[in-house]
C-alpha positions as CSV (number, residue, x, y, z in Angstrom):
1,M,56.1,66.2,-24.8
2,N,55.7,62.6,-25.9
3,K,57.9,61.2,-23.1
4,K,55.9,63.3,-20.5
5,S,52.7,62.1,-21.9
6,L,54.0,58.6,-21.9
7,L,54.9,59.0,-18.2
8,F,51.5,60.2,-17.3
9,N,50.0,57.1,-19.1
10,L,52.4,54.8,-17.0
11,I,51.4,56.4,-13.8
12,I,47.7,55.9,-14.4
13,A,48.4,52.3,-15.4
14,G,50.6,51.7,-12.4
15,M,48.0,53.3,-10.0
16,T,45.2,51.1,-11.4
17,L,47.0,47.8,-10.9
18,A,48.5,49.0,-7.6
19,T,45.0,49.8,-6.2
20,A,43.6,46.6,-7.4
21,W,46.6,44.6,-6.1
22,A,46.3,46.3,-2.7
23,I,42.7,45.3,-2.6
24,R,43.7,41.8,-3.7
25,G,45.3,41.5,-0.2
26,Q,41.9,41.0,1.2
27,F,41.1,38.1,-0.8
28,G,44.4,36.5,-1.8
29,H,45.0,33.4,-3.9
30,E,44.5,33.0,-7.6
31,Q,41.0,34.5,-7.8
32,G,42.0,37.8,-6.0
33,A,45.0,38.2,-8.3
34,A,43.0,37.3,-11.4
35,W,40.6,40.2,-10.6
36,A,43.4,42.6,-10.0
37,G,45.2,41.5,-13.2
38,A,41.9,42.0,-15.2
39,I,41.5,45.6,-13.9
40,G,45.1,46.5,-14.7
41,S,44.9,45.2,-18.2
42,L,41.6,47.1,-18.8
43,S,43.3,50.4,-17.9
44,I,46.0,49.8,-20.5
45,I,43.5,49.1,-23.2
46,L,41.6,52.4,-22.3
47,L,44.9,54.3,-22.3
48,A,45.8,53.0,-25.7
49,K,42.5,54.0,-27.3
50,R,42.7,51.5,-30.2
51,S,39.3,50.5,-31.6
52,D,40.6,47.0,-32.5
53,W,41.7,46.5,-28.9
54,Y,38.2,47.6,-27.7
55,D,36.8,44.7,-29.7
56,K,39.1,42.1,-28.1
57,V,38.9,43.7,-24.6
58,F,37.3,40.7,-22.9
59,K,39.8,38.2,-24.4
60,A,42.7,40.4,-23.4
61,T,41.2,41.0,-19.9
62,M,40.7,37.1,-19.5
63,A,44.3,36.4,-20.6
64,A,45.8,39.0,-18.2
65,A,43.5,37.7,-15.4
66,I,44.8,34.1,-15.9
67,G,48.4,35.1,-16.1
68,W,48.4,37.4,-13.0
69,G,46.0,34.9,-11.3
70,L,48.3,31.9,-11.7
71,G,50.9,33.7,-9.5
72,G,48.4,33.6,-6.8
73,M,49.4,30.1,-5.9
74,M,52.8,31.1,-4.8
75,S,53.5,31.5,-1.1
76,Y,55.5,34.4,0.1
77,G,54.6,35.0,3.8
78,R,57.8,33.4,5.0
79,I,59.8,35.2,2.4
80,V,58.7,38.5,3.7
81,G,60.1,37.3,7.1
82,Y,63.5,36.9,5.6
83,G,63.4,40.6,4.6
84,R,62.9,41.5,8.3
85,G,66.2,39.8,9.3
86,I,69.3,41.2,10.8
87,D,72.0,39.8,8.4
88,F,72.8,40.6,4.8
89,V,72.6,37.0,3.4
90,N,68.9,36.4,4.6
91,V,67.6,39.7,3.9
92,Y,69.2,39.9,0.5
93,Y,67.9,36.4,-0.3
94,G,64.4,37.4,0.9
95,L,64.3,40.5,-1.2
96,V,65.7,38.8,-4.3
97,M,63.1,35.9,-3.9
98,L,60.4,38.5,-3.8
99,F,61.8,39.9,-6.9
100,V,61.5,36.4,-8.4
101,I,57.9,36.1,-7.3
102,G,56.9,39.5,-8.6
103,A,58.7,38.8,-11.8
104,L,56.8,35.6,-12.3
105,H,53.5,37.4,-11.8
106,G,54.5,39.9,-14.4
107,I,55.9,37.5,-17.0
108,M,52.8,35.4,-16.9
109,G,50.3,38.2,-16.8
110,G,52.1,40.4,-19.3
111,G,53.0,37.7,-21.6
112,L,49.4,36.4,-22.0
113,F,48.1,39.8,-22.2
114,G,50.7,40.8,-24.9
115,L,49.9,37.7,-26.9
116,V,46.2,38.7,-27.2
117,L,47.1,42.1,-28.3
118,A,49.6,40.6,-30.9
119,D,47.0,38.2,-32.2
120,N,45.9,39.2,-35.7
121,D,44.3,37.7,-38.8
122,E,47.5,37.3,-40.6
123,K,49.3,35.2,-37.9
124,K,46.9,33.8,-35.3
125,I,48.2,32.6,-32.0
126,K,47.9,28.8,-31.5
127,W,46.4,29.0,-28.0
128,H,45.9,25.2,-27.7
129,K,49.7,24.5,-28.2
130,L,50.5,27.3,-25.8
131,I,48.2,25.8,-23.0
132,V,49.8,22.4,-23.5
133,E,53.3,23.9,-23.3
134,M,52.3,25.9,-20.2
135,T,51.0,22.7,-18.6
136,V,54.1,20.6,-19.4
137,G,56.5,23.4,-18.5
138,G,55.1,24.0,-15.0
139,T,54.9,20.2,-14.3
140,I,58.5,19.4,-15.5
141,F,60.0,22.4,-13.7
142,Y,58.4,21.7,-10.4
143,Y,59.0,18.0,-10.3
144,L,62.6,18.2,-11.7
145,F,63.9,21.3,-9.9
146,V,61.8,21.4,-6.7
147,H,60.7,17.9,-6.0
148,Q,63.8,16.1,-7.3
149,L,66.6,18.5,-6.9
150,G,65.2,20.1,-3.8
151,W,65.4,23.8,-5.0
152,N,63.2,25.0,-2.1
153,M,62.6,28.8,-1.9
154,T,60.7,28.9,1.3
155,P,60.6,25.6,3.2
156,P,58.4,24.3,4.7
157,R,55.8,26.3,2.9
158,S,54.4,25.6,-0.5
159,E,56.9,25.5,-3.4
160,A,54.4,26.4,-6.1
161,W,56.7,29.1,-7.4
162,G,58.3,26.2,-9.3
163,V,55.1,25.5,-11.2
164,C,54.8,29.2,-12.1
165,A,58.5,29.3,-13.1
166,G,57.9,26.5,-15.5
167,I,54.7,28.2,-16.9
168,A,56.7,31.6,-17.3
169,I,59.6,29.9,-19.1
170,A,57.1,28.1,-21.5
171,I,55.3,31.4,-22.3
172,L,58.6,33.1,-23.0
173,F,59.8,30.3,-25.1
174,F,56.4,30.2,-27.1
175,I,56.7,34.0,-27.6
176,V,60.3,33.9,-28.9
177,R,59.7,30.8,-31.1
178,N,56.7,32.5,-32.7
179,K,58.7,35.8,-33.0
180,R,56.1,37.8,-31.2
181,Y,58.6,40.4,-29.9
182,N,56.0,42.9,-28.9
183,A,54.4,40.4,-26.5
184,L,58.0,39.7,-25.3
185,R,58.5,43.3,-24.3
186,V,55.3,43.4,-22.4
187,A,56.2,40.2,-20.5
188,V,59.8,41.3,-19.8
189,F,58.9,44.8,-18.6
190,A,55.9,43.6,-16.5
191,G,58.3,41.1,-15.0
192,L,61.0,43.6,-14.2
193,G,58.5,46.0,-12.8
194,G,56.6,43.5,-10.8
195,G,59.8,42.0,-9.3
196,F,61.4,45.4,-8.5
197,G,58.0,46.5,-6.9
198,F,57.7,43.5,-4.6
199,A,61.3,43.8,-3.4
200,L,61.0,47.5,-2.8
201,G,57.7,47.1,-1.1
202,N,59.1,44.6,1.5
203,F,61.9,47.2,2.2
204,L,59.3,49.9,2.7
205,Q,57.3,47.7,5.0
206,V,60.4,47.1,7.1
207,I,61.2,50.8,7.2
208,G,57.7,51.7,8.0
209,N,57.6,49.3,11.0
210,V,60.9,50.6,12.3
211,L,59.6,54.2,12.2
212,E,56.4,53.0,13.9
213,I,54.2,54.8,11.3
214,P,50.6,53.8,12.2
215,F,49.7,52.5,8.7
216,N,49.2,49.1,7.0
217,F,52.7,48.7,5.4
218,W,51.7,45.2,4.2
219,N,49.3,47.0,1.9
220,V,52.1,49.4,0.9
221,M,54.2,46.4,-0.2
222,E,51.2,45.1,-2.3
223,Y,50.7,48.6,-3.8
224,S,54.3,48.7,-4.8
225,L,54.2,45.4,-6.6
226,G,51.1,46.5,-8.5
227,F,52.3,50.0,-9.3
228,F,55.7,49.0,-10.9
229,G,54.1,45.8,-12.4
230,G,51.3,47.8,-14.0
231,A,53.6,50.6,-15.2
232,G,56.1,48.0,-16.6
233,M,53.3,46.2,-18.4
234,A,52.1,49.4,-19.9
235,Y,55.6,50.5,-20.9
236,G,56.0,47.2,-22.7
237,V,52.8,47.9,-24.6
238,F,53.5,51.5,-25.5
239,S,57.1,50.8,-26.5
240,S,56.2,48.1,-29.1
241,E,54.8,48.1,-32.5
242,W,51.5,46.4,-33.0
243,S,49.7,45.2,-36.2
244,T,46.5,46.8,-37.3
245,K,45.7,44.0,-39.7
246,T,42.8,42.5,-37.8
247,N,39.2,42.0,-38.4
248,R,36.3,42.4,-35.9
249,P,36.1,39.2,-33.8
250,E,32.9,37.1,-34.0
251,K,30.3,37.4,-31.4
252,K,30.4,33.7,-30.4
253,S,34.1,34.1,-29.5
254,M,33.2,36.6,-26.8
255,L,30.9,34.3,-24.7
256,L,33.6,32.5,-22.8
257,P,35.8,35.6,-22.0
258,I,32.7,37.6,-20.9
259,F,31.6,34.8,-18.7
260,F,35.1,34.2,-17.3
261,V,35.7,37.8,-16.4
262,T,32.2,39.0,-15.3
263,I,30.9,35.9,-13.6
264,L,33.5,33.3,-12.8
265,I,36.2,35.5,-11.2
266,P,33.7,37.4,-9.0
267,F,31.8,34.4,-8.0
268,V,34.9,32.5,-6.8
269,V,36.0,35.5,-4.9
270,W,32.7,35.9,-3.2
271,Q,32.4,32.1,-2.6
272,Q,35.8,31.9,-1.0
273,S,35.9,35.1,0.9
274,F,32.3,35.8,2.1
275,I,32.0,32.9,4.3
276,T,30.8,33.1,7.9
277,K,34.0,31.8,9.6
278,D,36.1,34.4,7.8
279,L,33.6,37.3,8.4
280,E,33.0,36.5,12.1
281,P,36.4,37.6,13.5
282,T,36.2,41.0,11.7
283,F,32.6,41.9,12.6
284,S,32.8,40.5,16.1
285,K,35.3,43.4,16.8
286,L,33.2,46.0,15.3
287,V,29.7,45.1,16.7
288,D,28.6,43.9,20.1
289,G,26.1,41.2,20.4
290,D,24.7,38.9,17.6
291,I,26.3,39.5,14.3
292,S,24.6,36.7,12.4
293,I,22.1,39.0,10.6
294,L,24.8,41.6,9.7
295,M,26.9,38.8,8.2
296,A,24.1,37.5,6.2
297,V,23.1,41.0,4.8
298,V,26.8,41.5,3.9
299,Q,26.9,38.1,2.0
300,V,23.8,38.9,0.1
301,I,24.8,42.4,-0.8
302,A,28.2,41.0,-2.1
303,L,26.4,38.4,-4.2
304,L,24.2,40.9,-5.8
305,A,27.0,43.4,-6.3
306,F,28.4,41.1,-9.0
307,V,25.3,39.1,-10.2
308,V,23.2,42.2,-11.2
309,P,26.0,44.0,-13.1
310,A,27.1,40.7,-14.7
311,A,23.5,40.2,-16.1
312,V,23.7,43.7,-17.5
313,W,27.1,43.2,-19.1
314,L,26.1,39.9,-20.6
315,R,23.0,41.5,-22.1
316,R,24.7,44.6,-23.4
317,H,28.0,43.1,-24.5
318,Y,26.9,39.8,-25.9
319,F,23.1,39.2,-26.3
320,N,22.3,42.7,-27.6
321,L,24.9,42.9,-30.2
322,S,23.3,43.9,-33.4
323,D,25.2,41.4,-35.7
324,D,27.6,38.5,-35.5
325,L,30.6,40.7,-35.2
326,V,31.8,42.6,-32.1
327,N,32.0,46.3,-32.2
328,Y,32.8,47.9,-28.8
329,S,33.3,51.6,-28.3
330,G,35.6,53.4,-25.9
331,K,32.6,54.3,-23.9
332,D,31.6,50.7,-23.5
333,V,35.0,49.7,-22.3
334,F,35.3,52.7,-19.8
335,N,31.8,52.0,-18.3
336,F,32.7,48.4,-17.8
337,F,36.1,49.2,-16.4
338,M,34.7,51.6,-13.8
339,G,31.9,49.1,-12.8
340,F,34.2,46.2,-12.7
341,F,36.8,48.2,-10.7
342,G,34.1,49.7,-8.5
343,I,32.7,46.2,-7.5
344,Y,36.1,45.2,-6.3
345,I,36.3,48.2,-4.1
346,I,32.8,47.5,-2.7
347,Y,34.0,44.0,-1.9
348,T,36.9,45.2,0.2
349,F,34.7,47.7,2.1
350,L,32.3,44.8,2.9
351,I,34.8,42.2,3.9
352,T,36.8,44.6,6.2
353,G,33.8,46.3,7.7
354,S,35.2,49.7,6.5
355,F,31.6,50.8,5.6
356,M,31.0,51.0,9.4
357,S,34.3,51.9,10.7
358,F,37.4,54.0,10.0
359,Y,39.7,51.6,11.6
360,R,41.3,50.7,8.1
361,I,42.2,54.1,6.7
362,E,43.9,52.7,3.7
363,Q,40.6,51.5,2.4
364,Y,39.5,55.0,1.8
365,L,42.6,55.7,-0.1
366,Y,41.4,53.2,-2.7
367,L,38.4,55.6,-3.3
368,V,40.9,58.4,-3.9
369,N,42.8,56.4,-6.3
370,Y,39.7,55.3,-8.1
371,A,38.5,58.8,-8.5
372,I,41.8,60.0,-9.9
373,I,42.0,57.1,-12.3
374,G,38.5,57.5,-13.5
375,Y,39.0,61.3,-14.0
376,F,42.2,61.1,-16.1
377,I,42.2,57.8,-17.8
378,M,40.2,58.9,-20.8
379,K,41.7,62.5,-20.9
380,F,45.4,61.3,-21.6
381,Q,46.3,60.8,-25.2
382,P,47.9,57.4,-26.1
383,V,51.8,57.6,-26.8
384,F,53.4,54.8,-28.7
385,I,57.2,54.9,-28.9
386,P,58.3,51.8,-30.6
387,T,61.8,50.8,-29.9
388,K,64.0,47.8,-31.4
389,E,62.3,44.4,-31.2
390,T,64.8,42.9,-28.9
391,Q,67.3,44.4,-26.7
392,T,68.4,41.5,-24.6
393,Y,71.7,43.1,-23.5
394,R,69.8,46.0,-22.2
395,W,67.2,43.9,-20.3
396,L,70.1,42.0,-18.8
397,G,71.7,45.4,-17.7
398,Y,68.3,46.4,-16.2
399,L,68.2,43.0,-14.2
400,L,71.8,43.6,-12.9
401,I,71.0,47.2,-11.9
402,I,67.8,46.0,-10.0
403,L,69.8,43.2,-8.2
404,A,72.4,45.7,-7.2
405,F,69.8,48.2,-6.0
406,I,68.2,45.4,-4.0
407,A,71.6,44.8,-2.3
408,V,71.7,48.5,-1.3
409,L,68.2,48.2,0.2
410,A,69.3,45.1,2.2
411,L,72.4,46.8,3.6
412,I,70.1,49.8,4.6
413,A,67.5,47.6,6.2
414,I,69.8,45.5,8.4
415,N,71.3,48.7,9.8
416,T,67.9,50.2,10.8
417,H,66.8,47.6,13.3
418,G,67.5,44.7,15.6
419,E,65.4,41.5,15.8
420,M,61.8,42.2,14.5
421,P,58.5,40.2,15.1
422,G,58.0,37.9,12.2
423,M,61.6,37.6,11.3
424,Q,62.6,34.4,9.5
425,K,65.9,32.8,8.7
426,R,66.7,30.8,5.6
427,F,70.3,30.4,6.3
428,E,72.0,30.0,9.7
C-alpha cells in the first residue's frame, strides 16, 4: 500500500511540473523555467504535508525556481534537430545531449530545493559559500572546457550548457562535502528523471510527426521532461530522511523569497513576453483589422493578473503575520499554489490567444491537468520510504540503463522515417 500511495504522489508531482513546463514553452528562457520550477516544488511541499516545510515554502520555492531557471539559458533547438536525423550516430548523440540538458536542469533545481529542505537549526546551509562556488564553477567549466578546449555541444548555437554544467558540479560537490545526502538524492533523481524525460520526449516528437498526428508534439517533449523531472525530484524527497529539528523562521527572512517568487518572476515573464512585436503575429492571424486595442487589453490584463494577487500574497503572508515568526498552514500553501499555478495558465491562454480560439487544443489540456492536480493533491497521504544515504553504484547502474534505453530509441527512430524537416547533423 505504501508503494502504491508513493506512486500516486509521484504522478501528481510529475503532472504538476509537466504542465508547468509545457506552459513554459510559450515563454522560454530563464524566467519561464523559473516559474515552472517554482510550481513543481510547491506541489512536493503540499504532498509532503510537513508543517515545518510549510513555514519555509517561499525559500524552497525560490531555490527551486533559481535552479530550474538557470537551465533556461541552455540552447537545445538544434539538438532536437539531431534527433530527427537518419543515422544512428547523430540521433543517439542528439538524444544523449538532451539527456544531459534535462539532467542539468534537474540537478540544479533539485539540488537547491533539497538543500533548503535539509537546512535546519543544528546545521545551517552556508548559502554565501554555495553562491560563490556556483559562480566560480560555472565560469571555470565554461572557459576551460568550452572556450579553451572546444567542447561544443551544439555549434554554432550558444554553449551555455557549459556554465550550467559547472554550476551543477559545484552544487553536487557542496552537497557531498557537507554530507547533505538527502539533498543529494533529490538532485540525482531529479537529474535522472529530467534527462530521461527530455530524451524520451524528443523520440515521441519524432514518432508523432512520422505518424502525422495533428498535435503539438513539441509540447509533448516539454511535458515529458517536466513529468519525469518532477517525479524524480519528488522521489528523491520521499525516499530520504529529513531532520525535524528546526524552528519557525523569522518573518524578516521571508521578504526576499516572497518578493522573488510572487513579483520578480511574473514581472520578468510579463515584461519579456507580452510585448507588441511578439503578440502581433499571433493575434493578426486570429482577428481581422486593427489589433492594437486587443493587444493593449491583453497586456493590461496580464499585468493585473499578477500584480493584484502579488499584493494580496504580500499582505497575507508577510505584512499580516501576527508575530515575528512565520506560521503558514497547509491551507495557506494550497491556496497560494492554486493561485500561482492558475496565473501561469492564464498567461499561456493570453499569449497564445487560446481564450478566443480552439486552434491550440493542448492549451485546454492544461486546464484538465490543473483540475486533477487541484482535486487530488491534498487528498493523498505523504509516504516517506527512506533508503540508504548513498547508493552510488545503483545510480551509475540507472544511468547506464537509461543510456542503453536511449540507444534503443535511436535505433527505432532512424528506422521509422527518411529525411525530415528540421533535421540537423552534428557529424558527417
